[in-house]
N, C-alpha and C positions, 0 to 999 in steps of 0.2 A: 196545574193547581198550585196556588201560592203556599210555600212552606209555612207551617205554623211556627211561631216563636218558640225557642227552646228554653225550657224551665228546668233548672237544676235545683233539686230539693235535697238539702243536707239534713239528715237525721242523726243524732248522736247515739241512737239505739236501733237495733234490728226490730222491725215493727211487728213481727209475728213470733209467737201467738200474741193476739191483742189482749194482754192480761193486765193492763194498767190504763188508767184514764187518759193519759197523754197519748198512748198508742191508739186508743179507740178514737179519740178526737182527730188525730192526724190521718188515720186510715179512712175515716168517714170523709174527710176533705179530699184526700187524694182520689178516692174512688169516684167522687163526684166530679173531679177535674179531668179524669181520664177520658180521652176521646173528645175533649172540648177545645178550647182556644189554644192550648199549649201542647207541645210535645214534651213529655215529662221524663227526665232522668232522675231516678232516686239513688242517692248515695248514702251508705250507712256502713257501720261495722257489721261483721257477720262471723259466726263460728263456722268451721268446716262442715259442709253439708247442709247448712241452713237454707241457702238460696234454692238448692235442689228440692228439699223437702217442702218448701213453701212456694214452689214455682207458680202454681195457679193463683195463689193469693197475691203474689207480686205482680203477675200479669194483669190483675184487676185494678191495680193502683198506679202503674207506671208503664211507659213504653220501653224503658231500658233500666236495668238495675246494675249498679256497680258497687262493689264492697271493698272495704279494707279489712285486714285481719283483726278480729276481736282480741283485745289484750286480755289474756287469761289472768284471772285474779290470783290464783295460786296461794301457796301457804304464807307468802309474805305480804299479801294484799293489805291486811290489817295494819302492819307496820308502815307500809307505804302511805296509807291514808293518814296515819298519825304524823308522818313526816310532812304531809301537806298542810298541817296546822301551822307550820312555820312559813308557808308560802305567802306571797302577797295576794294570791288568788284565794277565793273561797274553796273549800275542799271539793264541793260538787263540781266546780269548774275545773279544778286541777285534775280531777279524775277523768274528765272528758278530753283533756288535751293529750294528743298522741302524735308521735312523729309520722306514723303510718296514715293517720287521718289527715294530717296537714298535707302530706304528700299527695294523697288521693284527691283532695280538694284542689290543690294546685294543678294537678294533671287534668282534671275536668274543666277547670277554668281555661287552661291552655287549649283544650279541645274546642272551646267556644260555647257560649250560651248567651241568652238575651236577658234572663232574669234569674237571680239566685234567691231561693227561699231557705232561710235557716230556721230550723225547728228548735224551739226553746232558747231562752236568752243565754244559758251557759254554753250552748253549742257555738256561740259567736267566737269562742276561743279557737275554733277550727278554721275561721275565715280570715283572709288577709285584711289589714287595716284599710287598704285602698282598693276596694272592689270596683272593677271597671264596669261590669254589667249593672243593670238596675238591680236593686237589692231590697229584700223584705225580710223582716224578722217576725216570726210567728211565736208570740209569747203565750204560755199557758197559765202563768201565774205572775203576780208581783213577787219575784223570788225573795227580795229583801224582807218583805212583809212576813213571809213564812218564818224566817230566821228571828225576826222581832217577836213573834208570838211564841217561839220556843223559849226565848228569854223569859217571857211572862210566866210560863208554866214549869220552868226548870225546877228540879227538886232540891238543889243545893247550890252553894255559892260557886263551886268549881264549874258545874255545868252551865250556870248562868254566865260566867265569865267567858267560857268557850263559845257559847251561842252569841254573846254580845260581840265578841271579836269577829265571828263569822258574819254577823249582820253588817258590821261596818265594812268589811271587805266586799260583801255582796252589793251594798249600796254603791260603792265606788265602781265596781265592775259593771253592774247593771246600768248605771247612768252612762258610762262611757260606751258600752256596747250598743245601747239603743240609739245613741246619736250617730252611729256609723251607718245606719241603714236609711234608705230613701223613705221607707214606710214601715211602721210597726203595727202589727195586728194584735189586738187584745181580745180576750174571750168574754169581756163584759165592759159596759160603758164605765162602770166603777173603776176597773183597772186602767182603762184608757185615760180617764181623767187624772188618775194618779201619775201616769207617765207624762202627761202634758204638764201638770203642775209641779211635781217633785223633780222631774228630770229634764224638763224643757224640750221634750221630744216634739219636733215641729209637725209631723204628719203621723197621727195615730188614728186608726179606725178599729171599730169593734165589730165582732161577729157574734151571733147568738151561739149558745151551746146546742148541739144537735143530737138526735137519737135515731137509730135505725128502727123505724116503726114496724117494718116487715119482720125483722128478726125478733124484736122484743114484743111479742104478741100479748094481747090482754086476756087475763082470766080474773074473774071476780075472786075476792079473798075467800079461801075455804074456811068453813067453820072450825074453830079450835075446840079442844076438849074442855070440859067444865073445869074452871079454876086454872086455866093455862093457855098454852098456845106457843107457837114458835116465833122467835124474834131473830131476824137475819141481818147480817152485815156483810157487804162485799167490798173488797179492796185489797190491794197488794199489802201483805202484812210484813214486808221488809221496808216499808216507808214509815219514817218516824212519826208523822202525824197520825197515821192509822193506828200505830202501836199505842200512842198516847190516848187516843180516843177509846180503844178497847180496854185499856187499863182503867180509865176513868169509869167506863160502864161497869166493869167487873167489880171494882173496889167501892164505888160510890153510889151507883144506880141499882145494880143487881140485888143487893140485900133487901131493898124495899120491894122490888118486884117479886122476889121469891117468897117473901112473907105473905103477900096478898094473893099471889097466884102460884101455889106450890107445884102445879103441873106445867109451869112454863119452862121453856128451854131456849138456848141460844145456839145459833149456827154461824160461825165466822168463816166466810168463804174468801180465800185469797192465798196466794203463793207465799211460801217461806214464813210461816208464823214463828215468832221467836220461841226457842225452847223454854225459856224461863216463864213465858206467859202460858204456854200449854201445860207446863208442870204446875204452875200456880193453880190453874183450874182443876187439875187432877188431884192435887194435894188437898184442896178444899172440898172435893167431892161434888163439884158443880156439874149440872147437866148441860155442859157446853161441849160443842163439837167444833174442832178446827179442821177444815177439810184439806187445807193446803191448796195447791193448784188444781183447778178443775177445767175441763174442756168447755163446759157450758154452765153458766151460773143460773140459767132460767129455771131448771127444776127446783133448785133450792129456794129461789125467790117466790115461785108460784106456790110452794108448799107452806109458806110462812104467813102469819097473820099481821106481822109488823115488820117494817123495814127501818132499822135504826141507824142514824148518822150522828153519833155522839162526839163530833170533832170539836176540839178546842184550838187546833192549829191547822193552818191551811192557807191556800191562796188560789186565785183564779176561780174557776167554777167546777163543781163536781158533776161529771157526766152521770154518775151513779144515781143522782136524784131523778133525772129524766128517765133513766132506764127503769127504775122502780115504779115511777108513775105510769110509764107505758105498759108495764106488766101487770098493773092493778094491785100492787102491794102498798098499803097505806104507809106514809112516811112520817116518822117523828125525827126531828132534826134540831140541832143547835142553830143559832144564827149564823155561825161560821160555816156550818155544813151546807147551807143554801145561799151563801153569800154570792152576790152578783147575778143571781137568777131572778127574773121578774115573776115571783110567785106571791100569792096571797095566803097569809097564815089563816088557818081555819077553813080554807076553801080547797087548797091544793095539798096542804100538809099541816101537821101540828108542830108547834115550836116550843122548845124549852131549853134554857141555858143553865139551870141549876140541877143538881143531882135529884133532888126531891121533885122538881117540876118535870124532869124528863121521865122519871119513874111513873109519875101520875098520868102522863099522856100515854105511855105505853100501856098501862093498866086500863086506861079508858078505852083504847082500841081493842084490847083483848076481851073486854066486857060488852062492847057495844057494836053489834054486827051491823046495825043500820048506819051508824057513823062510818064504819069501815067501808061499806059499799058506796056510800055517797062520796067520800073522799076519793076512792078508787076510780069511779066512773068520771067524776069531774076532772081529775088529774089527767086521765087518759085522753079525754076530749081536748083538753087544753094543749097538750104536747102535739096531738095530731094537727091542730090548726096552725101552730106557730113554729114548731121546732123539728121538722123533718130534715133528715140528713141531706138529701139532694138540694133543698132550698138553701141551706146554709153554705153548702159547697159552691153554689152559684154566686152567693155574696162574696165569698173568698175569691172566686175567679174574677169578679168585677174589680175587686181591689187590686189584684195582680195586673189586670189590664190597665187600670189607671196609673199604677206605679210605672209600668213600662212606658206608657205614652208620655208621662211627665218626664221621665229620664231621657227619652229620645228628644223631646222638645228642648230640654236643657243642653243636651249634647249638640243640638243644631243651633244653639245660641239664642233660643227663645226664653220666655219667662218660665220659671220652674217653681212657682209657688205651690203651696199645698192645694189639693183639690178642695172644692167648696165645702163638702161635709167635714173634712178633717180640719180645715182652717177655722171653721166656725166652732169646732169641738162639739158638734151637734150629735146627740144620740138619736138613733132611730126611735120612732114612737114606741112607747111601751105597749105591748099587746094587751088587749082587754082580757077579762077572765073567760 
């Protein structure tokens, strides 16, 4: 039997538990790749005992797992992050750079592989400038765009100046990083076109966002109490974009909702909610619950009447949108919340970008059971037809195969131009409703 090509997948974070959108997207892809065209080695940092506790989950996504020691944050981590503000690198990138990580990557490259896949643009700081094997960068966002949006919503001149400085550094880093790889994968055609136009990346391909339809089963929205209902949000609450979105909801949207629907409540599901935000809700006597980390978000989403995505900052695509749609919870989102996803407003979700508009759409769903049921069933059917996790993983695998073939042709002295879809910058057809 011919040996399969060896794929080295470098992740800047231990993937389990899958408690963040990037982890979910990556594990969906790896699970679909396992047992296919490539023999997969997954390389990431890990705390003591993590690989053993998650052995079954690791076995489902890779043939071999190698780790380097996770750098403990410790009591001085905050000061170290502040010192990174003086670095030529963005803080997010500087935090991922580690001597142990660099050494682990070098050791695996010396061991030999055919294709290197680096997860997230900032993890490029762990890879050598001159990668010998075929190389692919899996981007989950346009990182610089996130920083630019933080500039727009910053509350004072100092924070605006900090975010603007970080944005400039991220533009420089992201442009240089993307050009080092044979292929760049984006999570939407919108992001792919940005990389081609703004950074001059020659080979960029887009994959759809996927959802595990077996795990995220459908239930029709439950009836809410008169004059109320549950509004749910899910997402890591140690991420600045989610914090900003929940602050926006609490301060600008919630007062209108509470006046019109006094029996309404909010459940924020996600790890590490900031203490100041939890205290603000408690001090105001709001009927808000911050769950912190949960093993399973499904019971919280299935119990809600509305799934809210009040994001004003972000990049890439939000997996949470398709998860909510798959589970049958009607979605109200800002434009940024569904950015890059081929969805139709009014058919798959309700959209609003102002505080008053967002409150109105939430109240509309709380009051109109027929509308909620129509949105829920249409959305579930749509993701079933177009965004299953195995199908998206197969697209990813095909891109890996093309990248390796093109690299080998170049090494043999043949033409090494972009593949036809990438050279044309062509998007896959937008699926119908």
